[in-house]
N, C-alpha and C positions, 0 to 999 in steps of 0.2 A: 571085640577084643578092649580089656581094660588095664591102663597104664597108671596105674596110683588111681587118682579120683577123677582122671580124665580118659575118654574114650575117645580109640580111634577109629574110625569107621572105612570099611570102602565102600561107602553109599559113593556113587557116581557123584562128579560137582556136578548137574543138570542145570536147568536152568531154576526148578524152584529151592535148590541148594543154594545156590550163587540170590534167588531172592533173598530169601531166609538172612544170610549173609548182610545184604548192604540193609537189610530192615531193622536188623541187630545192630550198626555203624550210626543208625538215623534215630535210633530210640534209646544209647546209651550215650551216656557223656565221654564216655574214656571207653580205651580197647580192652582193657584186661575186666570190666563188667558187661560188655557186650559176649567175649568170649565163654567168659565164665556163666551166664545168660544159655548159651549153645550149646554149654555144656565140652565145649572144647580146647584145646591148649593152643597157650596165645600164641604158637610160631603157628600149628594151624589154622586157627581163625585166621590170621592175616595173609595167612596161603591164601586162600578161598577171597577175601577180600582185593585181596589184589587182581585176581582173572576178573571176580566178578567189576570190578570196574574195568579192565581191559577189557570186559566184552560190552560193558555198557559204553565204551569210545566206538568200542569194531562196529556194533547198528549206530553210533550218530549220524559215523563218518556215508556207513551206505547211506544212513534215510538222504543224509547231504548229496550223496553221489544219484539219486534214483528220484529228488522230488525238484521242480524245480520254480526257483521263487523269482514272482516280478521283482524289475529293475524301475525303477519311478524316475523320472527325468528330475533335476532341478529347478527347483520354483524357481528361480529369479535367474538374469542370466550373470553371468562371471563379473568380479569385485570389481577388475579391468571394466568391463565394458561400463559398467554404472560409473566407476572412475572416470572416467574419458566423454560420456554423456552426464555427468553433471559437471567436466570441467568446459565443453561445448554451449551450453545451456549460459555459465559465468560467462563466456567470451560475450554471445549473444546480448545478453544483459546488460554485459558493461557497456558494448555499443552502442545500446539503446538509450544508460542514462550520457553517457561522452558525446550524445548526438544533440540531446535534452540541453547541452550546457552553453548556453548563450547562442541557442538556433535561432536559425535567419530569417524574415521574412520577409523579403524582397517587396520593390515596386519597379512598375515600368516605367516613371517620369522622378521628376521633381517636382509636380506637382502638392502645394503644401496638404496636409491629409488630418484629419484630428482622432485622438486616439481617447476614447473616454472609459474610465477604467470604472466602471459599477463597482461603489461600497455592497457590504454586505446584504443579498436580495431578503432573505429569511421570508419564501414565498410561505404566505399562508394569513392567519387571521392578526397577527401583531404587525402586517406590512403594510404601509403609507400605501395602498394598492390607487389613489388617484395618478398621485407624482408619478410611480413607478410608470404605469399605464401614459403618461404625462413624457415621460421617458423618453419610454420604448417607441413613445409616434415621433419624436426627435431624431433617434441614434435608425428608426427603420427608413426615416425618408430623406435625412441631410447625404446629401453627395460626399463620400468622400471621406464618411468616419467609418472608424473599426473602434471596435468595444472588444474590454475586456472585464473577466467575471473575478472579481477578486474572490472568491467564495462564500461561502454557508448559502448557498440557495436555497437550503431549507433549515427549521428548525430540526430535522430527522433527530428528536430523542432518542437514545439508546441507554443501557446500562444502570447507573445508579439514577441517569436524569429521567428515566421510560412510564416514570409516576406522572411527569409533566403534561404527557399526552391526555393527560384528565382536567385539567386547566384548557384543555385547547380544541374547541369545535368544529375542528378538520383531522382526516383520518388519514393516514402514512399514503395509501393509494391515493388521497386528491393532492399527496403534497407533491408525487410523483407527478402527478399531470401537468402538474402547475410547472413544476419544474420541464419538464419537458418541451411543453411551451416554451417557455423562455428561451431552451437550446433553439428548437426546430422552427416554431409556427410567429416569432413573433416576429418577423420580419430582420432580425440584429445584421449585422454581419460581424459576426466574433473574429477575433483574431485567435483569443485561448481561454480555459477556462484554468482557475485556481481552486484546489479541491483544498477546505478550510475545514477547522477540528468537524465541524457540524458536517459537514458532507464526510467526515469520514468515523463519526459517531457509531454509524451502522454499514458496515465494508458495501453494505447490498444495494444501500444507496448511490455509492460511487461507479459500483459497478451497472446497475441501473443506467445510468450517466450515461456509459462509456456504451452500451447496450442502443440506446438507440440514436447515439452519437451519428446520424446517415451523413451526414456533412466534413464527418474526419473531423470536427474542431481540435485542437490540439488540448487535451486536459491532462496539464500538472500537478504533479502534491505540491500544494503549498507555496512555493516558490518555482519562478521561471526570468534565466534571465535570456534576454532577448535583442536580436540586431534584428534594427528596423533598416531595409540596404537600404538607398536609392542611387542611383546613377552618379550623382555628385559627392556621394558618400552616403555615412550610416550614421546614426546616433543607439543610444546600448540603453535597455530601461530594464531597470531590476524590479520584477514586480513582488509582491511577499504579501499573505495571508496576514503578515507580520512580520519585521524582521525582532533582532534582540537586542532587547532595552526595554526601557524605561523611562519616563522620568514626572514629576507630578507639575516643572515648570515647565517641559515642551515637549507637546503633542506627538514633535517629531523626532523627539529623540533616538526612536530606530534606525530613523533614516538616513540622520544625520554621523550616529555610530557607523552605519552602514558605508556611506561616503567617507569615513576617516578611514578606516580599516579593512573594506571590503573592497572588491574585483570595482574598476572603476567605472561606474555608469554615470550620464546623462540626466535619466532621470531615476528618482526610486519611489518608489509609491507602494503602500499600505490600505488595510482594513482594519478589520476583526475589533475595534475599541469601541465602532460605532460614535465619534467622533472624527473632526476633519480640521484640517489648518493645509494651510500651503505656503510654501517660501521658498524664494532664489536667494543661493549664493557663489557669493564667487570665494573660494577656498583659498588657504595660503598657498597651495602647489600651483595655482592662477587656476583650475577647472569650473565649471561654471555649472551648478548642478542645483537639479529643479530637486524639489520632496515636494509633496502630500499625503496625506491620509484620508480616503475619503468616505463621511461617514455612514451610509447604507442604510436602507427602506426600513428598520428595525424602530417601529416608534413607539409603539406599546409595551414599552418593556418595565416588566415588574422587576427586574434585574439591576437596573438602573435605577428606577426609584429606592428600591432596599437597600440598595449599596451609600446612597447619594450622588448620582451620577449625573451632570444635568443633563438637556435633553437639548440637544441643538436642530436647528429647524432649516441649514442648509449644506451644501456640498455631500450630498447624498452621493453622486458621482462627479469625478471631477474629468474633468477636459482636456485635454492637452493637443493645442492646436501646434503643428510643427512645420516648418517651414526652410525645408534644406536649402536652399538657395542663398539663405543667409548668413553672408559670413562670421557676419559678431554672433556667437553665441549665444548672450543674453536676450539676440533679437529670435534666435531659431525654434524656442519656446517659449510658449506665450500658454499662462494654464488660468483655466476660466471655475468656478464654484457653482458659481450659473449655467449649465449645460445650455438654456435658452440662447442669451447672450454669446455664449461659447456657439455656440450654431448660427450664430447671424455671421460672428464674423470671420468663422470659415467659408462663410461661402462668399465671402463678400472679399475674402485673400486669393481664391481661386477665384472667383471673376479677375481678379487685376489678372493672377497669373495667364487666363485663359487670352484677357485684353493687351497684353506684352511679351506675346506669342512665344 
């Protein structure tokens, strides 16, 4: 039946008719174009489109009711749990750092001790091994001597300096063997090790040292503040791979600066510069402080030669002989740049302690 130019059909609105209506809605941009293409009045087309869309919604709902989709578990713990975990880790790490601040090394008697601060070893082809072996023997066989590694146990070249391996006839594996020997097998009684800039160039090296540290020698990054605790009292040691501040006029500028402006200590000692110096001073406050820098064992130093630095021949290891019985602070710490002479003095003063009961 035709009304004007539109046809009105009595055709039942089955799925095919509704599908045809939906197809027209997709193929044409406007309702007018779609209805004209199907030969329908606009109102008829809109009516069919409404029924078709309702049928689609009904089918979707039916399908949803009859299909069970999987429910996946969360891919992580809840955010609150993450925050709780991070809070616990932070508290643990904070406790760890606080425990290292002025940590104690305790001695059972007031018998004098020797504290040998070993300058940068740089174990490898540029290390003065004849001197190091002599000093290792002294440290290993002298009763009452405790040693500190000031850091830079090996060159451990990395990053932009890794090309320097080409100028060195030693492998990274051999460096690690030497470091393990120095830590475990040299017979030295270690108080603690510091990690210097070379130890941290390739972080695998410091991780390796901590892994092979069977004796659980304390290992501290860059700087350690330590209390040497005796029955009669304590001395405070501030040992750093380097203290802040340099001066061409004073090799102990960083140590003097720390003594003046940082936390109080009796001994300030560092390495790093491959030079040595010792000094004892009474500050304006009345405190007696001993300051030192140890030279270390890197002798064949192309960097020093290229930049015009002098090659010093002494002070590779600095020995502090500490007699806690002495009331006069000037006499409480005696400093030696000659490890052999210092070890002989330590033996004598310990024998004196024994003979005096």
